[in-house]
C-alpha positions as CSV (number, residue, x, y, z in Angstrom):
1,M,-0.2,0.0,-0.2
2,A,1.2,3.2,-0.7
3,N,2.2,6.1,2.0
4,H,-0.3,8.7,2.0
5,E,0.3,12.6,3.2
6,F,-3.0,13.8,2.3
7,D,-3.4,13.3,6.1
8,Y,-5.8,17.0,6.5
9,Y,-8.3,14.1,4.5
10,V,-7.5,11.3,6.3
11,D,-8.2,12.8,9.9
12,T,-12.0,13.9,9.0
13,D,-15.0,13.4,9.5
14,E,-16.9,14.4,7.4
15,C,-16.5,16.0,3.7
16,T,-16.3,15.7,0.0
17,F,-13.2,16.4,-1.6
18,A,-12.8,16.5,-5.4
19,L,-9.9,16.6,-7.7
20,Y,-10.1,18.0,-11.5
21,D,-7.4,17.7,-14.1
22,R,-9.1,20.6,-16.5
23,A,-11.6,22.6,-14.7
24,S,-10.6,25.8,-13.4
25,P,-11.8,26.8,-9.7
26,E,-13.7,29.6,-11.2
27,H,-15.7,27.3,-13.4
28,V,-16.1,24.5,-10.4
29,L,-17.2,27.1,-7.5
30,P,-20.1,28.5,-9.2
31,T,-21.3,25.0,-11.1
32,L,-21.2,23.6,-7.2
33,I,-23.2,26.3,-5.5
34,P,-24.9,28.2,-8.6
35,R,-26.7,30.6,-5.8
36,P,-24.8,31.9,-2.8
37,V,-25.6,33.8,-0.3
38,T,-22.4,35.4,0.4
39,E,-19.8,37.2,-1.3
40,E,-16.5,35.3,-2.6
41,M,-14.2,35.0,0.5
42,P,-11.3,33.9,1.8
43,A,-11.7,30.2,2.8
44,S,-10.7,31.3,6.4
45,D,-13.1,34.0,6.7
46,L,-16.1,31.5,5.0
47,F,-15.4,28.9,7.5
48,E,-16.0,32.0,10.1
49,W,-19.4,32.9,8.7
50,A,-20.6,29.2,8.6
51,M,-20.3,28.8,12.2
52,D,-21.2,32.0,13.2
53,V,-24.6,31.1,11.2
54,Y,-24.7,28.0,12.9
55,T,-24.3,29.6,16.2
56,N,-26.3,33.0,15.8
57,Q,-29.4,31.3,13.7
58,G,-29.3,27.4,14.7
59,R,-28.8,27.1,10.7
60,V,-26.6,24.7,8.5
61,A,-24.4,26.6,6.0
62,A,-23.3,24.9,3.4
63,V,-20.1,26.4,2.7
64,C,-17.3,25.1,-0.7
65,V,-14.0,26.4,-0.8
66,V,-11.7,25.6,-4.3
67,G,-8.2,26.9,-4.9
68,T,-5.3,24.9,-6.9
69,V,-2.9,22.8,-5.4
70,A,-0.5,20.8,-7.3
71,G,-1.1,22.0,-10.7
72,M,-4.9,20.6,-10.1
73,T,-8.0,22.0,-9.0
74,M,-9.6,20.7,-6.0
75,S,-12.6,21.3,-4.1
76,Y,-13.7,21.1,-0.4
77,E,-16.9,20.8,0.9
78,P,-16.6,20.5,5.1
79,N,-20.2,19.1,5.4
80,G,-21.3,18.7,2.4
81,W,-21.9,16.6,-0.4
82,L,-22.7,18.3,-3.8
83,A,-19.2,16.9,-6.0
84,S,-20.6,13.6,-4.7
85,D,-23.3,14.0,-7.4
86,G,-22.6,12.5,-10.8
87,T,-24.2,14.6,-12.6
88,I,-23.2,18.1,-10.8
89,L,-19.5,16.5,-10.8
90,A,-19.6,16.1,-14.3
91,A,-20.8,19.9,-14.6
92,A,-17.9,21.0,-12.5
93,A,-15.5,18.9,-14.5
94,N,-16.6,20.8,-17.7
95,G,-15.3,17.8,-20.4
96,G,-12.3,17.0,-18.1
97,T,-11.9,14.3,-15.8
98,A,-12.6,14.4,-12.0
99,V,-12.8,12.2,-9.1
100,S,-14.6,13.0,-5.9
101,S,-14.6,11.3,-2.5
102,F,-17.6,11.7,0.3
103,V,-17.4,10.2,4.0
104,N,-19.6,10.9,7.3
105,V,-19.5,10.0,10.4
106,N,-22.4,7.7,9.9
107,A,-20.2,5.6,7.4
108,V,-21.8,6.9,5.0
109,S,-19.1,7.2,1.7
110,S,-18.9,7.1,-1.8
111,V,-16.4,7.9,-4.9
112,H,-17.4,9.2,-8.1
113,V,-15.4,9.5,-11.4
114,V,-16.5,11.6,-14.8
115,R,-14.5,11.6,-17.7
116,D,-16.2,13.7,-20.8
117,G,-19.3,14.5,-18.7
118,T,-20.0,10.9,-18.3
119,L,-20.1,9.4,-15.2
120,L,-18.0,6.2,-15.5
121,R,-17.6,4.7,-12.1
122,A,-19.7,5.2,-8.6
123,F,-18.9,2.9,-5.7
124,D,-19.3,2.9,-1.8
125,P,-15.5,2.2,-0.6
126,L,-16.7,0.9,3.1
127,I,-19.2,-1.0,1.9
128,Y,-18.1,-2.6,-1.9
129,G,-19.6,-4.7,-4.2
130,P,-22.7,-4.8,-6.1
131,G,-25.4,-4.3,-4.3
132,S,-24.1,-1.8,-1.5
133,G,-26.5,0.6,-2.3
134,V,-23.6,2.6,-4.4
135,W,-22.3,0.7,-7.6
136,E,-22.3,2.2,-11.3
137,G,-20.2,1.2,-13.8
138,S,-17.4,-1.6,-14.6
139,V,-15.0,-2.2,-12.1
140,M,-11.9,0.2,-13.1
141,P,-8.4,-1.3,-13.9
142,E,-7.4,1.3,-11.1
143,E,-9.4,-0.6,-8.5
144,D,-7.4,-3.9,-8.4
145,G,-5.8,-4.4,-5.3
146,L,-7.2,-2.0,-3.2
147,A,-9.1,-3.2,-0.4
148,F,-11.7,-1.5,-0.9
149,G,-14.4,-2.8,1.9
150,D,-12.1,-3.2,4.7
151,P,-12.4,-0.2,7.4
152,A,-8.7,-0.2,8.1
153,F,-7.5,0.6,4.6
154,C,-10.9,2.3,2.9
155,R,-9.8,5.9,3.4
156,Q,-5.8,5.3,2.4
157,D,-6.7,3.1,-0.5
158,T,-9.4,6.0,-1.9
159,L,-7.2,8.4,-2.0
160,E,-5.1,5.8,-3.9
161,F,-7.1,5.2,-6.2
162,V,-7.9,9.1,-6.8
163,R,-4.0,9.3,-7.8
164,R,-4.4,6.8,-9.9
165,I,-7.3,8.4,-11.8
166,I,-6.3,11.6,-11.6
167,G,-2.3,11.2,-11.7
168,G,-1.7,12.3,-8.5
169,V,-2.7,13.5,-5.1
170,P,-1.5,16.4,-3.4
171,T,0.3,15.9,-0.6
172,A,-0.3,17.5,2.8
173,A,2.1,20.0,2.6
174,D,1.0,20.8,-1.1
175,F,-2.3,21.6,0.5
176,L,-1.2,23.9,3.6
177,E,0.8,25.7,0.9
178,A,-1.9,26.6,-1.5
179,A,-4.7,27.0,0.8
180,T,-4.3,30.1,2.0
181,N,-5.1,31.6,-1.2
182,W,-8.3,29.2,-1.6
183,R,-11.6,31.1,-1.9
184,G,-14.9,30.3,-1.4
185,V,-18.8,31.1,-0.9
186,G,-21.5,29.8,1.5
187,T,-25.4,29.1,1.5
188,I,-27.7,28.4,4.1
189,A,-29.1,24.8,3.8
């Protein structure tokens, strides 16, 4: 098994991240949240806004941040799921390849792969196999040798699958260096 440095994802309890080979942040952000209630702002300010909405209004704010890391566009939705919808992911990919991974604290997870506007593959890496709830498309060669279905390796092997599909996975250092320039928008769920 590969040594993964994408620790900020591995240690997250609930989020969706997606990597895009051709789509720009300027295309991805309005595709994922087409009617934001905030202006575009730095990610750190956006997270503060979301916490304020929750604390003062008792409402959940959907947040999406995007940026470029290691030459790829990445979207990150803490407590969000939009990029885990194959139709939305295909639109955000802008004719290229994109792969998303969703996981939450209730052991719900999914991986989606789109290419050229078409959903090629969707599966649950934790409850892996036909009849698991999320199982679309044919098994891809990039799934070979990965321990999907084993909770001990599910997240790490999901990242290895992403790397195999998109050609790389940013390291934690790549992300931390790039994240200071990330921007995003929010809406009220």
